[in-house]
NURO-983064 format. One record per residue (C-alpha): x, y, z. Coordinates in steps of 0.5 Angstrom, whole numbers, plus 2048, in hexadecimal, padded with zeros to 3 digits. Layout:
<rs>
<r px="X" py="Y" pz="Z"/>
...
</rs>
This chain:
<rs>
<r px="7E1" py="85E" pz="811"/>
<r px="7DF" py="856" pz="811"/>
<r px="7D8" py="855" pz="813"/>
<r px="7D3" py="84F" pz="813"/>
<r px="7D4" py="848" pz="815"/>
<r px="7D9" py="846" pz="812"/>
<r px="7DE" py="84D" pz="812"/>
<r px="7E3" py="849" pz="818"/>
<r px="7E5" py="843" pz="812"/>
<r px="7E6" py="849" pz="80E"/>
<r px="7EB" py="84C" pz="812"/>
<r px="7ED" py="845" pz="814"/>
<r px="7EE" py="844" pz="80C"/>
<r px="7F0" py="84B" pz="80B"/>
<r px="7F7" py="84A" pz="810"/>
<r px="7F9" py="843" pz="80D"/>
<r px="7F9" py="846" pz="806"/>
<r px="7FC" py="84C" pz="807"/>
<r px="801" py="84E" pz="802"/>
<r px="808" py="84B" pz="805"/>
<r px="80D" py="850" pz="808"/>
<r px="814" py="850" pz="809"/>
<r px="814" py="854" pz="80E"/>
<r px="810" py="84E" pz="812"/>
<r px="813" py="84A" pz="817"/>
<r px="815" py="843" pz="816"/>
<r px="812" py="840" pz="81B"/>
<r px="80B" py="843" pz="818"/>
<r px="80C" py="842" pz="812"/>
<r px="80E" py="83B" pz="814"/>
<r px="807" py="83B" pz="818"/>
<r px="803" py="83D" pz="811"/>
<r px="806" py="838" pz="80D"/>
<r px="803" py="833" pz="811"/>
<r px="7FE" py="836" pz="811"/>
<r px="7FC" py="837" pz="80A"/>
<r px="7FE" py="82F" pz="809"/>
<r px="7FA" py="82D" pz="80C"/>
<r px="7F4" py="831" pz="80A"/>
<r px="7F7" py="82F" pz="802"/>
<r px="7F7" py="827" pz="804"/>
<r px="7EF" py="829" pz="806"/>
<r px="7ED" py="82D" pz="800"/>
<r px="7F1" py="828" pz="7FC"/>
<r px="7ED" py="822" pz="7FE"/>
<r px="7E6" py="824" pz="7FF"/>
<r px="7E7" py="829" pz="7F9"/>
<r px="7ED" py="827" pz="7F5"/>
<r px="7EE" py="820" pz="7F1"/>
<r px="7F0" py="81D" pz="7F6"/>
<r px="7EB" py="819" pz="7F7"/>
<r px="7EA" py="818" pz="7EF"/>
<r px="7F0" py="814" pz="7EE"/>
<r px="7EF" py="811" pz="7F5"/>
<r px="7E9" py="80D" pz="7F1"/>
<r px="7ED" py="80C" pz="7EC"/>
<r px="7F3" py="808" pz="7F0"/>
<r px="7ED" py="804" pz="7F3"/>
<r px="7EA" py="802" pz="7EC"/>
<r px="7F0" py="800" pz="7EA"/>
<r px="7F3" py="7FC" pz="7F0"/>
<r px="7ED" py="7F8" pz="7EF"/>
<r px="7ED" py="7F6" pz="7E8"/>
<r px="7F6" py="7F5" pz="7EA"/>
<r px="7F5" py="7F2" pz="7F1"/>
<r px="7F5" py="7EA" pz="7EF"/>
<r px="7F9" py="7EB" pz="7E8"/>
<r px="7FF" py="7EF" pz="7ED"/>
<r px="7FF" py="7EA" pz="7F3"/>
<r px="7FF" py="7E4" pz="7EE"/>
<r px="806" py="7E8" pz="7EB"/>
<r px="807" py="7E8" pz="7F1"/>
<r px="806" py="7E1" pz="7F4"/>
<r px="809" py="7DE" pz="7ED"/>
<r px="810" py="7E1" pz="7EF"/>
<r px="810" py="7E0" pz="7F6"/>
<r px="80F" py="7D8" pz="7F4"/>
<r px="814" py="7D7" pz="7F1"/>
<r px="819" py="7DA" pz="7F8"/>
<r px="814" py="7D7" pz="7FD"/>
<r px="810" py="7DC" pz="800"/>
<r px="80A" py="7DD" pz="7FD"/>
<r px="806" py="7DA" pz="804"/>
<r px="808" py="7E2" pz="807"/>
<r px="804" py="7E4" pz="801"/>
<r px="7FD" py="7E3" pz="806"/>
<r px="800" py="7E6" pz="80D"/>
<r px="802" py="7EC" pz="808"/>
<r px="7FB" py="7ED" pz="806"/>
<r px="7F8" py="7EC" pz="80D"/>
<r px="7FC" py="7F1" pz="810"/>
<r px="7FB" py="7F5" pz="80A"/>
<r px="7F3" py="7F4" pz="80B"/>
<r px="7F2" py="7F4" pz="813"/>
<r px="7EE" py="7FA" pz="814"/>
<r px="7E9" py="7F6" pz="811"/>
<r px="7E9" py="7F2" pz="817"/>
<r px="7E7" py="7EA" pz="816"/>
<r px="7E4" py="7ED" pz="80E"/>
<r px="7EB" py="7EF" pz="80C"/>
<r px="7ED" py="7E7" pz="80E"/>
<r px="7E7" py="7E5" pz="80B"/>
<r px="7EA" py="7E9" pz="804"/>
<r px="7F0" py="7E7" pz="804"/>
<r px="7EF" py="7DF" pz="804"/>
<r px="7EA" py="7E1" pz="7FE"/>
<r px="7F1" py="7E5" pz="7FB"/>
<r px="7F5" py="7DF" pz="7FD"/>
<r px="7F0" py="7DA" pz="7F9"/>
<r px="7F0" py="7DD" pz="7F3"/>
<r px="7F7" py="7DE" pz="7F2"/>
<r px="7F9" py="7D6" pz="7F4"/>
<r px="7F4" py="7D4" pz="7EF"/>
<r px="7F6" py="7D9" pz="7EA"/>
<r px="7FA" py="7D6" pz="7E5"/>
<r px="7FE" py="7DB" pz="7E0"/>
<r px="803" py="7D6" pz="7DC"/>
<r px="7FC" py="7D4" pz="7D9"/>
<r px="7F9" py="7DC" pz="7D8"/>
<r px="7FD" py="7DB" pz="7D1"/>
<r px="800" py="7E1" pz="7CE"/>
<r px="7FC" py="7E5" pz="7CD"/>
<r px="7F8" py="7E4" pz="7D4"/>
<r px="7FF" py="7E4" pz="7D7"/>
<r px="800" py="7EC" pz="7D3"/>
<r px="7FA" py="7EF" pz="7D6"/>
<r px="7FB" py="7EC" pz="7DD"/>
<r px="802" py="7F0" pz="7DD"/>
<r px="7FE" py="7F6" pz="7DA"/>
<r px="7F9" py="7F6" pz="7E0"/>
<r px="7FF" py="7F7" pz="7E6"/>
<r px="803" py="7FC" pz="7E1"/>
<r px="7FD" py="7FF" pz="7E1"/>
<r px="7FC" py="801" pz="7E8"/>
<r px="803" py="802" pz="7E9"/>
<r px="803" py="808" pz="7E3"/>
<r px="7FC" py="80A" pz="7E6"/>
<r px="801" py="80B" pz="7ED"/>
<r px="805" py="80F" pz="7E9"/>
<r px="800" py="813" pz="7E5"/>
<r px="7FD" py="815" pz="7EC"/>
<r px="803" py="817" pz="7EF"/>
<r px="806" py="81C" pz="7E9"/>
<r px="800" py="81E" pz="7E9"/>
<r px="800" py="820" pz="7F1"/>
<r px="807" py="823" pz="7EF"/>
<r px="804" py="827" pz="7E8"/>
<r px="809" py="823" pz="7E4"/>
<r px="806" py="822" pz="7DD"/>
<r px="80B" py="81F" pz="7DA"/>
<r px="80C" py="817" pz="7DB"/>
<r px="812" py="813" pz="7DB"/>
<r px="813" py="80F" pz="7D4"/>
<r px="810" py="808" pz="7D3"/>
<r px="816" py="804" pz="7D4"/>
<r px="818" py="807" pz="7DB"/>
<r px="811" py="806" pz="7DD"/>
<r px="811" py="7FF" pz="7DB"/>
<r px="817" py="7FD" pz="7DE"/>
<r px="815" py="801" pz="7E4"/>
<r px="80E" py="7FE" pz="7E5"/>
<r px="811" py="7F7" pz="7E3"/>
<r px="816" py="7F8" pz="7E9"/>
<r px="811" py="7FA" pz="7ED"/>
<r px="80E" py="7F3" pz="7EC"/>
<r px="813" py="7EE" pz="7EC"/>
<r px="818" py="7F0" pz="7F0"/>
<r px="814" py="7F5" pz="7F6"/>
<r px="811" py="7EF" pz="7F9"/>
<r px="817" py="7EB" pz="7F9"/>
<r px="81B" py="7F1" pz="7FD"/>
<r px="815" py="7F2" pz="802"/>
<r px="814" py="7EA" pz="803"/>
<r px="81D" py="7EA" pz="804"/>
<r px="81C" py="7F1" pz="808"/>
<r px="818" py="7ED" pz="80D"/>
<r px="81B" py="7E7" pz="80D"/>
<r px="822" py="7EA" pz="80E"/>
<r px="81F" py="7EE" pz="815"/>
<r px="81C" py="7E7" pz="817"/>
<r px="821" py="7E4" pz="817"/>
<r px="826" py="7E9" pz="81A"/>
<r px="821" py="7EA" pz="821"/>
<r px="821" py="7E2" pz="820"/>
<r px="82A" py="7E2" pz="821"/>
<r px="82D" py="7DF" pz="827"/>
<r px="82F" py="7E8" pz="827"/>
<r px="829" py="7EA" pz="827"/>
<r px="826" py="7E6" pz="82C"/>
<r px="82C" py="7E6" pz="832"/>
<r px="82B" py="7ED" pz="830"/>
<r px="824" py="7EE" pz="832"/>
<r px="825" py="7EA" pz="838"/>
<r px="829" py="7F0" pz="83B"/>
<r px="824" py="7F5" pz="83D"/>
<r px="822" py="7FA" pz="83C"/>
<r px="822" py="7F7" pz="834"/>
<r px="81D" py="7F3" pz="836"/>
<r px="818" py="7F8" pz="839"/>
<r px="81A" py="7FB" pz="832"/>
<r px="817" py="7F6" pz="82C"/>
<r px="810" py="7F6" pz="82E"/>
<r px="80F" py="7FF" pz="82D"/>
<r px="814" py="7FD" pz="827"/>
<r px="810" py="7F8" pz="825"/>
<r px="80A" py="7FD" pz="825"/>
<r px="80E" py="802" pz="821"/>
<r px="80F" py="7FD" pz="81B"/>
<r px="809" py="7FE" pz="818"/>
<r px="80A" py="806" pz="817"/>
<r px="812" py="805" pz="815"/>
<r px="810" py="7FF" pz="810"/>
<r px="80A" py="804" pz="80C"/>
<r px="80E" py="80B" pz="80D"/>
<r px="814" py="808" pz="80A"/>
<r px="810" py="805" pz="804"/>
<r px="80C" py="80D" pz="804"/>
<r px="812" py="810" pz="804"/>
<r px="815" py="80C" pz="7FE"/>
<r px="80E" py="80C" pz="7FA"/>
<r px="80E" py="814" pz="7FB"/>
<r px="816" py="814" pz="7F9"/>
<r px="817" py="810" pz="7F3"/>
<r px="80F" py="810" pz="7EF"/>
<r px="80F" py="816" pz="7ED"/>
<r px="812" py="818" pz="7E6"/>
<r px="816" py="81D" pz="7EA"/>
<r px="81B" py="81F" pz="7F0"/>
<r px="818" py="81E" pz="7F6"/>
<r px="81C" py="821" pz="7FC"/>
<r px="81D" py="81B" pz="802"/>
<r px="81B" py="820" pz="807"/>
<r px="814" py="821" pz="804"/>
<r px="813" py="819" pz="802"/>
<r px="816" py="818" pz="808"/>
<r px="811" py="81D" pz="80D"/>
<r px="80A" py="81A" pz="808"/>
<r px="80D" py="814" pz="80A"/>
<r px="80C" py="815" pz="811"/>
<r px="807" py="818" pz="811"/>
<r px="803" py="814" pz="80B"/>
<r px="805" py="80D" pz="80F"/>
<r px="803" py="810" pz="816"/>
<r px="7FC" py="812" pz="813"/>
<r px="7FB" py="80B" pz="80F"/>
<r px="7FC" py="807" pz="816"/>
<r px="7F7" py="80C" pz="819"/>
<r px="7F2" py="80B" pz="814"/>
<r px="7F2" py="803" pz="815"/>
<r px="7F2" py="804" pz="81C"/>
<r px="7EB" py="809" pz="81B"/>
<r px="7EA" py="804" pz="815"/>
<r px="7E9" py="7FE" pz="81A"/>
<r px="7E7" py="801" pz="81F"/>
<r px="7E0" py="803" pz="81A"/>
<r px="7E0" py="7FD" pz="817"/>
<r px="7DF" py="7F9" pz="81F"/>
<r px="7DA" py="7FE" pz="820"/>
<r px="7D6" py="7FF" pz="819"/>
<r px="7D0" py="7F8" pz="818"/>
<r px="7CC" py="7FD" pz="813"/>
<r px="7D0" py="7FB" pz="80D"/>
<r px="7CF" py="7F4" pz="80E"/>
<r px="7C7" py="7F5" pz="80F"/>
<r px="7C7" py="7F9" pz="809"/>
<r px="7CC" py="7F6" pz="805"/>
<r px="7CC" py="7EF" pz="807"/>
<r px="7D1" py="7EA" pz="804"/>
<r px="7D4" py="7F1" pz="7FF"/>
<r px="7D6" py="7F4" pz="806"/>
<r px="7DD" py="7F2" pz="806"/>
<r px="7DF" py="7F4" pz="7FF"/>
<r px="7DC" py="7FB" pz="801"/>
<r px="7E0" py="7FC" pz="806"/>
<r px="7E6" py="7F9" pz="803"/>
<r px="7E4" py="7FF" pz="7FE"/>
<r px="7E3" py="804" pz="803"/>
<r px="7EB" py="801" pz="806"/>
<r px="7EE" py="801" pz="7FF"/>
<r px="7EC" py="809" pz="7FE"/>
<r px="7EE" py="80B" pz="805"/>
<r px="7F5" py="808" pz="804"/>
<r px="7F6" py="80A" pz="7FD"/>
<r px="7F2" py="812" pz="800"/>
<r px="7F8" py="811" pz="805"/>
<r px="7FD" py="810" pz="801"/>
<r px="7FC" py="816" pz="7FB"/>
<r px="7FB" py="81A" pz="801"/>
<r px="802" py="819" pz="804"/>
<r px="804" py="81A" pz="7FD"/>
<r px="801" py="821" pz="7FD"/>
<r px="805" py="822" pz="803"/>
<r px="80B" py="821" pz="800"/>
<r px="80A" py="825" pz="7F9"/>
<r px="807" py="82B" pz="7FF"/>
<r px="80E" py="82A" pz="804"/>
<r px="813" py="82A" pz="7FD"/>
<r px="80F" py="830" pz="7F8"/>
<r px="80C" py="834" pz="7FE"/>
<r px="809" py="839" pz="7F9"/>
<r px="804" py="835" pz="7F7"/>
<r px="801" py="837" pz="7FE"/>
<r px="7FB" py="83C" pz="7FC"/>
<r px="7F5" py="83D" pz="7FD"/>
<r px="7F0" py="83C" pz="7F7"/>
<r px="7F0" py="835" pz="7F4"/>
<r px="7F3" py="833" pz="7ED"/>
<r px="7F9" py="836" pz="7EA"/>
<r px="7F9" py="83E" pz="7EB"/>
<r px="7F9" py="842" pz="7E4"/>
<r px="7FE" py="847" pz="7E3"/>
<r px="7FD" py="84D" pz="7E0"/>
<r px="800" py="850" pz="7DA"/>
<r px="804" py="856" pz="7DF"/>
<r px="806" py="84F" pz="7E3"/>
<r px="808" py="84B" pz="7DD"/>
<r px="80D" py="852" pz="7DA"/>
<r px="80F" py="853" pz="7E3"/>
<r px="811" py="84B" pz="7E3"/>
<r px="814" py="84A" pz="7DC"/>
<r px="819" py="850" pz="7DE"/>
<r px="81B" py="84D" pz="7E5"/>
<r px="81D" py="847" pz="7E1"/>
<r px="821" py="849" pz="7DB"/>
<r px="824" py="84E" pz="7E0"/>
<r px="826" py="848" pz="7E4"/>
<r px="829" py="844" pz="7DF"/>
<r px="82C" py="84A" pz="7DB"/>
<r px="82F" py="84D" pz="7E3"/>
<r px="832" py="844" pz="7E4"/>
<r px="833" py="844" pz="7DD"/>
<r px="838" py="849" pz="7DC"/>
<r px="83B" py="847" pz="7E3"/>
<r px="83D" py="841" pz="7E2"/>
<r px="839" py="83E" pz="7E8"/>
<r px="834" py="839" pz="7E7"/>
<r px="82F" py="839" pz="7E2"/>
<r px="828" py="839" pz="7E5"/>
<r px="822" py="833" pz="7E5"/>
<r px="81C" py="833" pz="7E5"/>
<r px="81B" py="831" pz="7EB"/>
<r px="820" py="836" pz="7EE"/>
<r px="81D" py="83C" pz="7EA"/>
<r px="816" py="839" pz="7EE"/>
<r px="819" py="839" pz="7F5"/>
<r px="81D" py="840" pz="7F4"/>
<r px="815" py="844" pz="7F1"/>
<r px="811" py="841" pz="7F5"/>
<r px="80C" py="840" pz="7EE"/>
<r px="808" py="839" pz="7EE"/>
<r px="80C" py="834" pz="7E9"/>
<r px="807" py="834" pz="7E4"/>
<r px="808" py="83C" pz="7E3"/>
<r px="810" py="83B" pz="7E2"/>
<r px="80F" py="836" pz="7DE"/>
<r px="80A" py="839" pz="7DA"/>
<r px="80F" py="840" pz="7D9"/>
<r px="816" py="83C" pz="7D8"/>
<r px="812" py="837" pz="7D2"/>
<r px="810" py="83D" pz="7CF"/>
<r px="817" py="841" pz="7CF"/>
<r px="81A" py="83A" pz="7CD"/>
<r px="815" py="839" pz="7C6"/>
<r px="817" py="841" pz="7C5"/>
<r px="81E" py="83F" pz="7C5"/>
<r px="820" py="844" pz="7CB"/>
<r px="822" py="83E" pz="7CF"/>
<r px="824" py="837" pz="7CE"/>
<r px="824" py="831" pz="7D3"/>
<r px="82B" py="82D" pz="7D4"/>
<r px="82B" py="825" pz="7D3"/>
<r px="82D" py="825" pz="7DB"/>
<r px="827" py="821" pz="7DF"/>
<r px="824" py="825" pz="7E2"/>
<r px="825" py="82A" pz="7DC"/>
<r px="827" py="830" pz="7DE"/>
<r px="826" py="837" pz="7DA"/>
<r px="82B" py="83B" pz="7D6"/>
<r px="82B" py="841" pz="7D1"/>
<r px="829" py="83F" pz="7CA"/>
<r px="82D" py="845" pz="7C6"/>
<r px="831" py="84B" pz="7C9"/>
<r px="82E" py="84E" pz="7CE"/>
<r px="82F" py="854" pz="7CB"/>
<r px="82C" py="853" pz="7C6"/>
<r px="826" py="851" pz="7C9"/>
<r px="821" py="858" pz="7CA"/>
<r px="81C" py="858" pz="7D1"/>
<r px="818" py="85A" pz="7CC"/>
<r px="817" py="853" pz="7C8"/>
<r px="817" py="84E" pz="7CF"/>
<r px="811" py="853" pz="7D1"/>
<r px="80E" py="852" pz="7C9"/>
<r px="80F" py="84B" pz="7CA"/>
<r px="80B" py="84A" pz="7D1"/>
<r px="806" py="84F" pz="7CF"/>
<r px="804" py="84B" pz="7C8"/>
<r px="806" py="844" pz="7CC"/>
<r px="800" py="840" pz="7CA"/>
<r px="7FD" py="843" pz="7C4"/>
<r px="7FC" py="83F" pz="7BE"/>
<r px="7FA" py="840" pz="7B7"/>
<r px="7F3" py="83F" pz="7B9"/>
<r px="7F2" py="843" pz="7BE"/>
<r px="7F6" py="84A" pz="7BE"/>
<r px="7F6" py="852" pz="7BE"/>
<r px="7F4" py="852" pz="7B7"/>
<r px="7EE" py="84D" pz="7B8"/>
<r px="7EC" py="853" pz="7BC"/>
<r px="7E8" py="859" pz="7B8"/>
<r px="7EA" py="85F" pz="7BB"/>
<r px="7E6" py="866" pz="7B9"/>
<r px="7EC" py="86A" pz="7B5"/>
<r px="7EC" py="86E" pz="7BC"/>
<r px="7ED" py="86A" pz="7C1"/>
<r px="7F3" py="866" pz="7BC"/>
<r px="7F7" py="86D" pz="7BB"/>
<r px="7F5" py="86D" pz="7C3"/>
<r px="7F9" py="865" pz="7C4"/>
<r px="7FE" py="867" pz="7BF"/>
<r px="800" py="86E" pz="7C3"/>
<r px="801" py="869" pz="7C9"/>
<r px="805" py="865" pz="7C5"/>
<r px="80A" py="86A" pz="7C4"/>
<r px="80A" py="86C" pz="7CB"/>
<r px="80C" py="866" pz="7CC"/>
<r px="811" py="865" pz="7C8"/>
<r px="814" py="86C" pz="7C8"/>
<r px="815" py="86B" pz="7D0"/>
<r px="81A" py="865" pz="7CF"/>
<r px="81D" py="867" pz="7C8"/>
<r px="825" py="866" pz="7C9"/>
<r px="824" py="862" pz="7CF"/>
<r px="827" py="85B" pz="7CE"/>
<r px="827" py="854" pz="7D3"/>
<r px="82E" py="856" pz="7D4"/>
<r px="82D" py="85D" pz="7D8"/>
<r px="829" py="85A" pz="7DD"/>
<r px="82E" py="856" pz="7E0"/>
<r px="830" py="857" pz="7E8"/>
<r px="838" py="859" pz="7E5"/>
<r px="837" py="85E" pz="7DF"/>
<r px="838" py="864" pz="7E0"/>
<r px="832" py="86A" pz="7E1"/>
<r px="836" py="86D" pz="7DB"/>
<r px="836" py="868" pz="7D7"/>
<r px="82F" py="865" pz="7D5"/>
<r px="82E" py="865" pz="7CF"/>
<r px="833" py="862" pz="7CA"/>
</rs>
């Protein structure tokens, strides 16, 4: 029985993180998933790496903000809409109040005085690199949240970043211009003169900022990570992130209005301090939304302990058998091959663990990857010629190398004999059992070939 002042906390924690049961009602499972999601998000913010990535993005933003705006200004100037940068900056810094207008004026002044034509080749390259570094840092932070270690190719990253810098501002202001033109058209004006459409305009105008922010966040959550993100998780995260960002803007504006200590302590640096705090809050909200999208698409990562869970040898062996059994069964039946995402969802195990076991099986030439996008896993050999003992040995020995292996740990002779007996017993238990014999549609009497 739990005792002590924090016994009730341990009771609640045990109820939240109890092992999942197939017999639980669907409503209870959904409530538990929401509670676990909120709990894990709080843990990631206060104990995880979200704050580290946020600080990294704040630092990179300070370095690349003026070059990014300068390039966008140069592109938009060719289309005659460069004057719209100042209102856009003012809206982004609106939570800073009067200080936001000061920062906007200074940034616009820097941009107006910057002449990209006199920078030279080296200066222009450094300018573009500074801008691209921000894009790359955003992608890296999203990939870290999604537990993705493989980056896009250099050419693909460069084309994506360059498109975002050069084409992105044009599309944004074109969309805003089309919307404004449509609202000012004769048809729209006549429609607004009809009730109740006229009364709905003030309400709709208040919702427009939310819709724009939600759309922007949804786009980022869906296309920035180097993986396939479902539309539903991206949209749900966009809604949560957009509402949270707007609400944080209101709260921060109230904080700036009622707080006079920063000006008294930091004097003329108060503007910079408030600007850094708002940058930090904005990036943190964006990354929290990315975490929401990840956990919605991969609920198997909703576990109690921070960091990646370490699998025991028994778990690795069990996971390997589950993987090869699923792949071999569908291969024999002619069904669609298994991808990493499908295996992860089916087994309910974190993706990194499934990926590690699959990589070990591929390295041992027991599985191979197709050339599809995303790649699927197929048997690399005739499954009738693949002993189950080899599958188990592969995952048991994964990670061993010439510097650290069983032979590098000396044992007493009688202990060495004991280990050899254990290995012989394992080999005898699986002798003659092939991968083909454990496929679902195999007859029980035809277990060995």
